[in-house]
Structure formats: C-alpha cells, structure tokens
SERO-4910 file (N, C-alpha, C, O; in steps of 0.05 Angstrom, whole numbers):
BEGIN
 pado doro    nc1    nc2    nc3   cac1   cac2   cac3    cc1    cc2    cc3    oc1    oc2    oc3
  Met    A    102   -110   -163     87   -120   -140    100   -145   -129    103   -147   -105
  Phe    A    107   -164   -147    118   -189   -137    145   -186   -123    151   -201   -105
  Val    A    160   -166   -131    186   -161   -119    184   -153    -90    201   -160    -74
  Ser    A    163   -138    -83    161   -128    -56    145   -146    -37    142   -140    -14
  Ile    A    135   -169    -48    120   -187    -30    137   -198     -8    128   -199     15
  Pro    A    162   -206    -13    179   -215     10    183   -193     31    184   -199     55
  Lys    A    186   -168     22    189   -146     40    164   -143     57    165   -138     81
  Ala    A    141   -146     45    116   -143     59    113   -165     80    105   -160    103
  Ile    A    121   -189     73    119   -212     92    139   -207    115    132   -211    138
  Thr    A    163   -198    109    184   -193    129    175   -171    148    182   -171    172
  Ser    A    160   -152    138    151   -129    155    135   -138    179    133   -123    199
  Arg    A    123   -162    178    108   -172    201    126   -177    225    117   -178    248
  Lys    A    152   -181    220    171   -186    242    187   -162    250    205   -164    267
  Phe    A    181   -139    238    195   -114    245    190   -107    274    168   -112    284
  Pro    A    209    -95    288    203    -84    314    184    -60    312    181    -49    290
  Thr    A    172    -52    334    153    -30    333    161     -8    352    175    -12    372
  Val    A    152     16    346    154     39    363    127     54    362    112     50    343
  Gln    A    123     71    381     99     89    380    104    112    361    126    123    360
  Gly    A     85    118    345     86    140    327     61    157    330     43    151    345
  Lys    A     60    179    314     37    197    316     30    206    287     48    214    272
  Ile    A      4    205    281     -5    215    256     -3    245    255    -12    259    273
  Thr    A     10    255    233     14    284    230     -5    296    210    -11    320    210
  Ser    A    -14    279    191    -34    289    172    -48    265    158    -36    243    157
  Gly    A    -71    270    148    -85    248    135   -107    260    117   -116    283    120
  Gly    A   -116    243     99   -137    252     81   -138    234     57   -124    214     55
  Val    A   -154    242     38   -157    228     13   -145    244    -10   -152    267    -15
  Gly    A   -125    232    -23   -112    245    -46   -127    239    -72   -138    218    -75
  Val    A   -127    258    -90   -140    255   -116   -119    257   -138   -102    275   -138
  Arg    A   -122    239   -157   -103    239   -180   -119    235   -205   -141    224   -205
  Gln    A   -108    243   -227   -120    239   -253   -102    219   -268    -78    224   -270
  Ile    A   -113    198   -279    -97    179   -295   -110    177   -323   -134    182   -326
  Gly    A    -94    169   -341   -103    166   -369    -86    183   -387    -66    195   -379
  Val    A    -94    184   -412    -79    199   -432    -96    221   -443   -121    219   -444
  Gly    A    -84    242   -452    -98    264   -464   -105    285   -444   -101    282   -420
  Arg    A   -113    308   -454   -119    331   -437   -149    334   -431   -156    348   -412
  Ser    A   -165    321   -446   -194    324   -441   -203    307   -417   -191    287   -411
  Ala    A   -224    316   -404   -234    303   -381   -244    275   -388   -242    256   -371
  Glu    A   -254    271   -412   -264    245   -421   -242    224   -423   -247    200   -421
  Ala    A   -218    233   -428   -195    215   -432   -181    208   -406   -163    192   -405
  Arg    A   -190    221   -384   -177    216   -358   -197    206   -338   -221    212   -339
  Val    A   -187    191   -318   -203    180   -297   -193    191   -270   -169    192   -266
  Gln    A   -211    199   -253   -203    208   -227   -200    185   -208   -218    168   -205
  Thr    A   -177    183   -195   -172    161   -175   -165    173   -148   -159    197   -146
  Phe    A   -167    157   -128   -163    166   -101   -143    147    -86   -140    124    -94
  Thr    A   -130    158    -66   -113    142    -49   -113    155    -21   -116    179    -18
  Ala    A   -110    138     -1   -108    148     26    -80    159     30    -60    146     24
  Glu    A    -78    184     39    -52    197     44    -49    202     73    -62    221     84
  Ile    A    -33    186     86    -29    188    115      0    192    120     17    177    110
  Thr    A      7    212    136     35    217    144     37    214    174     20    223    189
  Tyr    A     60    203    183     64    198    211     93    203    218    111    201    200
  Lys    A     99    208    243    126    211    253    131    191    275    113    182    288
  Tyr    A    157    184    278    165    165    298    195    169    304    209    182    289
  Val    A    204    158    326    232    161    335    244    133    339    232    116    353
  Val    A    268    129    327    283    104    331    311    113    338    324    128    324
  Asn    A    321    102    361    349    109    370    353    139    371    374    149    362
  Glu    A    334    153    382    335    182    386    337    198    359    345    221    360
  Lys    A    330    185    337    329    199    311    300    201    302    286    181    303
  Asn    A    292    224    292    264    229    283    261    220    254    279    224    237
  Tyr    A    239    207    248    232    198    221    204    206    215    187    208    232
  Thr    A    199    210    189    172    215    179    167    197    155    185    192    139
  Ser    A    143    186    154    137    168    132    107    171    124     92    183    139
  Asn    A    101    161    101     73    161     91     65    134     80     45    131     66
  Lys    A     80    113     88     75     86     78     57     72     98     65     64    120
  Arg    A     32     68     90     13     53    106     17     23    103     19      9    123
  Arg    A     19     14     78     24    -14     71     45    -15     50     53      6     39
  Trp    A     55    -38     44     75    -41     22     62    -35     -5     75    -25    -23
  His    A     37    -43     -8     23    -39    -33     -2    -21    -28    -22    -31    -18
  Glu    A      0      4    -36    -22     22    -32    -40     20    -57    -31     20    -80
  Ala    A    -66     18    -51    -85     17    -73    -93     45    -82    -96     63    -66
  Gln    A    -95     47   -108   -105     72   -120   -129     64   -136   -127     50   -156
  Thr    A   -153     72   -127   -178     63   -139   -196     87   -145   -189    110   -139
  Thr    A   -218     81   -157   -238    102   -163   -259    103   -141   -279    118   -144
  Phe    A   -255     89   -119   -274     88    -97   -266    107    -74   -250     99    -57
  His    A   -276    131    -75   -269    151    -54   -276    141    -27   -261    145     -8
  Ser    A   -299    129    -23   -308    120      3   -289    100     16   -285    100     40
  Tyr    A   -277     83      0   -258     63     10   -234     78     23   -226     71     45
  His    A   -223     97      9   -200    112     20   -208    130     43   -192    136     60
  Gln    A   -232    140     42   -242    157     64   -243    140     90   -236    150    112
  Arg    A   -253    115     88   -254     98    112   -226     93    123   -221     93    147
  Ile    A   -206     88    105   -179     84    114   -169    110    128   -158    108    150
  Ser    A   -173    133    115   -164    158    127   -177    163    154   -164    174    172
  Asn    A   -202    156    157   -216    160    182   -204    144    205   -206    151    228
  Arg    A   -191    121    199   -178    105    219   -153    118    230   -143    110    251
  Tyr    A   -143    137    216   -117    150    223   -121    180    226   -109    195    210
  Pro    A   -136    190    245   -140    219    248   -115    233    258    -98    220    271
  His    A   -112    258    252    -90    274    261    -86    272    291   -105    275    306
  Gly    A    -61    267    300    -55    265    328    -58    237    340    -50    233    363
  Lys    A    -69    219    326    -72    192    337    -45    178    341    -28    179    324
  Glu    A    -43    165    364    -19    149    370    -22    122    355    -43    110    356
  Val    A     -1    114    341     -2     90    325     23     73    330     44     83    339
  Lys    A     21     47    324     43     29    325     57     30    297     44     25    277
  Val    A     82     35    297     98     37    272    117     13    271    133      8    289
  Tyr    A    116     -2    249    134    -24    245    157    -14    227    152     -4    205
  Tyr    A    181    -16    238    204     -5    223    225    -26    218    228    -45    233
  Asn    A    240    -22    196    262    -40    189    286    -34    207    296    -12    205
  Pro    A    295    -53    224    317    -46    242    343    -40    227    360    -25    237
  Ala    A    346    -51    203    370    -45    187    369    -17    174    389     -4    169
  Lys    A    344     -8    168    339     18    155    315     30    169    293     28    158
  Pro    A    318     43    192    295     53    207    277     73    192    254     77    200
  Lys    A    287     85    170    270    103    155    249     88    139    230    100    129
  Val    A    252     62    136    232     45    123    213     35    143    220     20    161
  Ser    A    187     42    140    167     35    160    140     32    147    135     42    125
  Val    A    122     18    162     94     16    153     77     16    178     86      9    200
  Leu    A     52     23    174     32     22    196     18     -5    197     10    -15    218
  Glu    A     15    -17    173      1    -43    171     19    -63    157     21    -62    132
  Pro    A     33    -80    172     52    -98    159     38   -121    145     14   -126    148
  Gly    A     54   -136    129     43   -159    115     31   -152     89     33   -129     79
  Ile    A     19   -172     77      7   -170     51    -23   -164     54    -37   -178     69
  Gly    A    -33   -143     41    -61   -136     43    -79   -153     25    -68   -168      8
  Leu    A   -104   -150     28   -123   -165     12   -120   -159    -18   -122   -177    -34
  Gly    A   -116   -133    -25   -113   -126    -53    -90   -139    -66    -92   -149    -89
  Ser    A    -67   -140    -52    -43   -153    -63    -47   -183    -65    -39   -196    -85
  Thr    A    -60   -195    -45    -66   -224    -46    -84   -230    -70    -78   -250    -85
  Leu    A   -104   -214    -74   -122   -219    -97   -107   -215   -124   -111   -230   -143
  Gly    A    -89   -195   -125    -73   -191   -149    -56   -215   -155    -53   -223   -179
  Val    A    -43   -226   -135    -27   -250   -139    -44   -274   -149    -36   -288   -167
  Ile    A    -67   -278   -136    -84   -300   -144    -94   -297   -172    -94   -316   -188
  Ile    A   -102   -273   -180   -112   -268   -207    -89   -272   -227    -93   -284   -248
  Thr    A    -66   -262   -221    -43   -265   -239    -36   -295   -243    -32   -304   -265
  Leu    A    -34   -309   -221    -27   -338   -222    -49   -353   -237    -42   -372   -252
  Ser    A    -74   -346   -233    -96   -360   -247    -94   -355   -277    -97   -373   -293
  Ala    A    -88   -330   -284    -85   -324   -313    -62   -339   -326    -65   -349   -348
  Val    A    -40   -340   -312    -16   -354   -322    -23   -384   -324    -16   -397   -344
  Ser    A    -36   -395   -304    -44   -424   -305    -63   -429   -328    -59   -449   -342
  Phe    A    -82   -412   -332   -101   -415   -354    -87   -414   -381    -91   -431   -398
  Leu    A    -69   -394   -385    -55   -392   -410    -37   -416   -415    -34   -426   -437
  Thr    A    -23   -425   -394     -6   -448   -396    -22   -473   -405    -14   -488   -422
  Phe    A    -45   -477   -392    -62   -500   -398    -72   -497   -427    -71   -517   -442
  Phe    A    -81   -473   -434    -92   -469   -461    -71   -474   -483    -76   -488   -502
  Ile    A    -47   -463   -479    -25   -465   -498    -16   -494   -500    -11   -504   -522
  Ser    A    -13   -508   -477     -3   -535   -478    -23   -554   -491    -15   -573   -505
  His    A    -49   -549   -488    -69   -566   -502    -74   -558   -531    -83   -574   -547
  Gln    A    -68   -533   -537    -70   -523   -564    -50   -537   -583    -56   -543   -606
  Tyr    A    -26   -541   -572     -4   -551   -589      4   -580   -582     25   -589   -591
  Ser    A    -13   -595   -568     -6   -623   -562    -23   -642   -577    -20   -666   -575
***
C-alpha cells in the first residue's frame, strides 16, 4: 500500500481523456483457509471496466482507484457500481508515459488514508511503549 501512495498522488496530475464504461457490477470472492464455508468469508469488490483512446490507440482498464477496497459490505460496492453504469461517459486519468495505466478516481481514497493513519498510530504507540518500557 505505501509503495503506491506516491503513484496515487501523482495520478491527480495525469492528463484526461473521455472514456466509456463497458461493464460494471459487484464481484464476489471467498477468502480464508479451508474448504468449509465456516472457514471462509465472502467479500465483495466493485468491478468496473472502461475503454478509452490515447494517441489513436485503444485501451481497456478496470482500475477505478489505486487502492481498491475488498470488504464484506455488498451495499458499499453496489453504490460504487451504480455510479458507473454501462455506457456512461467518464473522465479517464492516464499516465502520459504509460497510457495503459489509468484510473477513474485519482488520488488517495478515504480507505487508504485511514489505513495510513491507523498504521502510523500503531507504530507510534509501539515506539512509545517500547521506549518507556526499557528506559
């Protein structure tokens, strides 16, 4: 996650082109270990595919953000999917050095921001705890 934060920030400065949603919906995945239903959890993600043209070359992508959330909340992903219905014209942010790299929503999302805050808080707490434990 931390490695791609600079890329997410840089994506806000990417040039844009018009694109079109070619498919969308909510994807379902099973995570966990084991074969039994009790050992696995059903998760969801918004699956949106779009096409766009840069320098007369066609591209297809499914990257909405740099950090896609995979959660157990179907309604969250359904709301995202509803914002991108089939055939909708969208603004596509693409990397001018690598036009095949693109996103619909540039920058860092709320989930990534919260992840960074929680991680930094945990590291700060542990550093404080360890330094006071041994001083």
